[in-house]
N, C-alpha and C positions, 0 to 999 in steps of 0.2 A: 061243268068242270068236275073232274074227279076229285075225290077227297084228298089224295096225295098232292095233287097240283095245287089245291086250295091252301093246304098247310104250307107248302113251299112258298107260295106268293105272300102269305102272311108274314112268314119269317123274314123274307127279303124286304118287306115294308118296314120292319123294325131294325133290321141290320142292313142298311142300304149298301154300304161299301162291300160287305161280304158277298154280295150277289153281283158285283161288277157294274152297278149303276153309279152315275156321278154323285159325289157328295154335295149336299146342299150348301149354299153360301152361308158364312157365319152370320150370327146375329150381330147387329151394329148398335152403337150408342152414339148419341149426338154430344160432341165435346164442346159445343158452344160456337162452332164455326171458326176455330182458331185459324185453320188453313183453308177455309172455304165455308160455304153455307152449312154443309153437313159433312162431317168427316167420318169415314168408315173405320172404326176401331174395333178389332176383334174383341169379343167379350173376354176371351181367355187371356188378352193382353192387359186387362185392367186389374191392378192388384186388389186382392180381397179387402185389404185394410190400407188405404193410402196414407194414413197417419203413422204407421208403424216405423220405428227407427231402430238402428243398432245401438243399444245403450251400453255396450261393453266398454270398459275403461280403455282409454288410449294412452294414459300415463298413470304413474303412481300417485294417488291422491296426496296433495300437500307437499309433494317432493320439490326440492329446489336443486337444480343441477346446472353445471357449466356445459355449454356446447360451443367450443371455440371461444370467441369473444362475446358470445351471448349468454345471458343468465335466464334460465327458463324456470317458471313456477307453475306447477300443476294445481288446478283448482281442487276443491274438497271432494267433488264427485269423480275426479279422475277422467274427465271428458275433454279437457282442453288445457293448453299451456299458454301463459302470457310470457312474452319474450322482451327482454331489455338488452340492447346492445351496449356493452361496457366500453367506454372510451379508452380505458387503460387496460383492458383485458379482464378476464374472469379468474378469480381465485378458486381453483378446484378444491383445495383443502377445506374450505369453510362450508359451502361455496357462497360467493358474493362477488359483486363488482369490486375490482381494485380501486382504491380511493386515493385522492390527492393528499399528500402529507406536506402542508405548506411550511415554508421557512418561518423562523422566529416564533415557534411554538403556538401557531394559530389553528391546529387541528381540531381542538375541542370547540372552537368558535365556528369553524367551518361546518361542524356537525349540527349546529343550530340553525343553519340557513334554510333548510327545506321547509320549516314551519313559519318562516317570516314572509311578509308580503314582497311583491316586486316593487322596485323603486324606480320611478320616472322622475328625473331631475329637471324636466321641462326645458325651457329655452335658456334659463339663466339660474344658477344656484350658487349659494355660498355655504360652505361647511366649516364650522369652527371646531378644531381639534381639542381645544381646552374644555369647552362646555358640552360638546356633542350636538350643538344646535345645527339644524339643517333648514335653510330657507330656500324655497323653490318658487320662482316667479313672484317673489315678495311675500309669500305665505310660509308659515312654519309647518314643517312636516316631521312627524315623530319617526325616528329610525333607531333601532336598538344598537347600542354601542357600549364598549367597555374600554378601560385603560390598562395597559400592561406596563410594568416597570421593567426597563432593560438595563443591563449592566454596561457601563462605558458607552452609553448612548442615551438620547432623549427618551422620555416616556412615549408610548405608542398607543394612539387612540384607534380602535378597530371597530368598523361599522359592519353590521351583519344583515345581509339581504338575501332574498331569493334570486333576484336578478337585478340588473341595473341598466338603464338607458340614460346617457348623459350627453348634453350639448356643452354650453359654456359653464364651467364650474371653477370657482375660485376657492381654494382651501386656505384658511387662515389659522392663527393660533401658534403656539410654540411646540406642541407635541407633534411627533411624526404621524403620518396618516396611513391607515391600511383599510382595505375593504375586502371581505370574503363573501363569495356568492355561490349559491347552489347551481345557478344557470349562467347564461352568457352575460358578459360585461361588454357593453357597446359604448364607445367614446366617439361622438360625432363632431365635436368642435374642440375648444381649448379647455383641457382639464389640467389646471395648474396649481402647483405648490411652489411657486417661484418667489424669490425675494422681491420686495417692492421698496425702493429707496433705501431708507435706513433700517427697514425691518427685514430680518432674515426670513426665508421661507419656513413653513412649519416643519420642525425636525432638523433645521440647520444646527450644526454642532461643531464647536472648536475643540480640537484635541492636539496636544503636543505643539508642534511649531507650524500647524497648518494655516493659522491666521496670518495674514500679511503683516509685515513690520510697519511700525508707525512712522509718521512724518517727523522729521527733525527740523528745528527752527534755528536760524542764525539771524543777525541783523540784516534786514532787507533780502533775506534768502530763505527759501523753503525747499526741502527735499520732497520727493514724491513717496507716498506710502506704497508698500508692496501689495500685490494681489494675493487673494486666498488660494489655497491648494486643496485638492481632494483626490480625484482620479489621477491628475497630473499636477505638478507644481504651478503656482502662479508666477506672474512676472515680477521682477525686482523694480522697486521704485528708483527713479533717476536721482543722481547726486547733484546738489547745487553748490557752486563755489563762487565766491566773490572776495573782495579785499577784506571782508570781515571774518573769513574762515571757510570751513567746509561743513556742509550738512549732508551726511551720508544717506543714500537712499534706503528706504525700508526694505527689509529682507523679503524675498519671495516666500510665500507660504508653501510648505512642503506637501507632497502627496501623503495621504493617510488613509485609514480605513482598510477595507478588503473587498475583493472582487465579488464576493457572494452577497454582500449587504446584509450580513448577519453579524451583529445586530443591525437593525435598520436605522440609518441615519442620513442626514443631509450634508451639505457642504460647509465650507469655512468662510468667515468674513474677510473682507479686505482690511488693510491697516487703517488706523485711526488718524484723524485730523482733529485734535482736541478730543471731544467725546463723540465725534461723528465717524461713521464707517459704513461701507457698503455691505449689504447682507449676502450671505451664502444661500444657495438654493436649498429647498426643503427636501422631504423624503416621502415617497409614495410606494406602497406595495398593493398590487391588485392580484387577487386570487380567484380563480373560477374552477369549478368541477368540470366545465364543458369547454368554453372558449372565451378568449379576449379578442375583441375586434376593434381596432383603432383606425377609423377613417378620418378623424381629426388629429389633434396633437396632445400628447401627454408631456407636460413640461415641468421642470424643476431647475430653473435658471437663476444665476446670480445677478446682482444689480451692479451699476457702474458709478456710484456716487463718489467714491474716493479710489483707493486701490480696489480693483474689481473683486466682487465676491465670486467664489467658485460656483460651478454647477453643483447640483445636489445629487440625490440618489433615487433611482427608479428601479423597482423590482417587479417583474411580471411573471406569474406562475399559472399555467393552465395546460391541459392536454393539447390544445390547439391555440396558436396565437397568430392573428392576421393583422398586419400593419400595412395599410395603403396610405396612411397619413404620415405622422412623425412621432418619434419619442426623443426628447431632447433634454440634456442637462448641461447647458453651455455656461461659460463664465462671462461675467460682465466686463466691459471695456474699462481700462484705467482712465481716471480723470486727467484733464489737461492742467498744466501748471499755471497758477495765477495767484493773486493775493488770497483768493478763495478758490477751491477746486472747481473746474469746469467739467461737469459730469460726462462720463463716457456713456455709451449705449448699454442698456441691459442686455443680458443674453437673449439671442434671437430664437425664433421658432423654426429655423432651418439649420443648415450645417455651415453657415457662414460666420466667421468671427465677428463678435460685437465690436463696433468701431470705437477707437480711442477718443477721449475728449481732446479738443484742440486747445493748445495753450494760448494765452493772450500775448502774442509775440511782441506787440507794440509796447507792452509793459514788462518785458523780460521773462515771459513764460514760454514753455515748450510743451510738446504733445505727450500724451500718455501712451500706454501700450494697449494693443488689442486683446480682447478676451479669447480664451481657448474655445474651439469648436471643432467638431469632426475629428480629423487626425492632426489638426493644427494646434500647437501649444500656445499658451499665452505669451505675449511679448513684454519686454521691459519698458518702463517709462524712459523718456529721453532725459539725459543729463544736460546740465548747462554750466558754463563757466563765464563769469562776467568780471570786468576789471573794477577795481576800486569799490566804491560804495553803491554800485549799480544793483538794480533788482535782479535776482536770479531765482526763478521759480521752476523747479524740475517737474517732469511728468510722472504719473503714477503707473504702477504695474497693472497689467490685466489679470483677471481671475482665471484660474485653470478650469478645465473641464471636470465634470463630476463623474459619477459611475452609473452604468446601466447594466442590469442583469436580467437575462431571460432564461427561465427554467421551463422546459416543455417536454412532451413525449418525442421519441425519435421521429424525425420528419414533420414535427408539429409546427415549426416556425415558417410562416408564409409571408413574404414581404415584397411589396412593390414600392414602398415608401422609404423613409430614411430613419436612421439612428444617428445621433450626435451626442457623445462620441459613439464609436462602435461598441456594441454590447459584449460582455462576456456571456457565455452560454453554459448551461448545465442540464443534466437529466432531471426531469421532474421527480421529486421524491414521492414514493407511494407507500401505502400501508394496507 
């Protein structure tokens, strides 16, 4: 081989492609047999440093901003944002999530809820609005609460929780009841601040002429006491007449209070028989930053011992309110006439009027009036007129319905259940 040919062959051996020969196959590495026993991966496809990342900031460190209804917070390194969806929208000016501003001055107490524990009220619970005691399935549970003085209304005991799950709950005491929650409020059975017999529900309140008029007595004759009023008036007591004179029926208790339930208060008592009377329903306010879900029944009903007690007051405030069960503030039925009143039915857990007490007809007594429920007003007790010295015992008036108020975000009320009476509704106040 000549010298020139030898040099040319040597160069072609170093620069293969430059001499028109096929390029040799690439070197391969074994990737562990992910796609087969041995995978051919070109060496030049393997990154030089497989741990390298792009550490350039993706957001401004520690920045808080609104993005539609989302609140976004950038971390200190500027590499990622945490997102919170605001139920009531995002306040661009601050920025922060828009917050609930509950009625009756409870905003400062709502601000305390995030640091409180969740509250599970078990299968059966009793809550005392005077002492703040909470009993769950027979055991005492500590729940933070405070009492607020209201003008022209009963004091208000407010319980402060992170969230609450409730089944059967009986609320007692004389103060009105409120609960503020950072998270959801779930009511799965009967959550009641109703009157029981002679005892008004917690937060029951008589103002003006809302209490039913009292029974009047003549010889061998008794009129019926009137039913209490609140959202609507109660029923009038029946008049009793015999040869000894006339005992006019007790006046119907008039409607009172206001649709917003500010201040928070319950219903009015029925008229008295001596020192005895039927209690009006109590007062409940439930507030949540997220949702109130009622698959059971929230109740503030009146009783039916004499003239029926009126239904009480129920105020629900949350961005979303779901009612598949019931929310009721029904009046009690008026008692039937007799030498001693024959009690009517207490307010029911549906939208049917409470039944009137049946008079002792064989002894000169007649029936009472039914309680108010749904869109049906309370009815009057039956009057009676008997000759000479005969017994004449008139019936008692039924209690009127109470008031229900729902404040929520636009489109936030979802119901397949019932309200009795129908609620008034308003926009949820924000801040």
